[in-house]
C-alpha positions, 0 to 999 in steps of 0.5 A: 031066745036065751043066749049063754052069757060070756064072761066079761074078760072073754067078751073084752078079748073078743071085741079086741080081736074083732077090732083087729080083724074087721076091715072097713074102708074108713076104719070106723067099725074097728075104732068103735069096737076097740073103744067099746072094749076099752070102755068095758075094761075100764068099767070092769076095773072101776067096779072091781075096785069099788067092790074089793077095795072101797068096800060095799057094805053100804050098797043094797044087796041087789046092787052088790049082786049086780056088780059081782055079776058084771065083773065076772 
């Protein structure tokens, strides 16, 4: 199955919305989804910083391409 790729910012926003809207008796589902969204946002920030501010000239082309794809 080919599922269309959602942009990373859209995915983060969707996960945060799900964390707000999901109801579970102990709150574990919402907490896990929110934590995943926060980790994804943090990793996106780190990759963006590495790509733009630290320079990536020493990175292999395949890695530069992968980073660019993940921060979109």
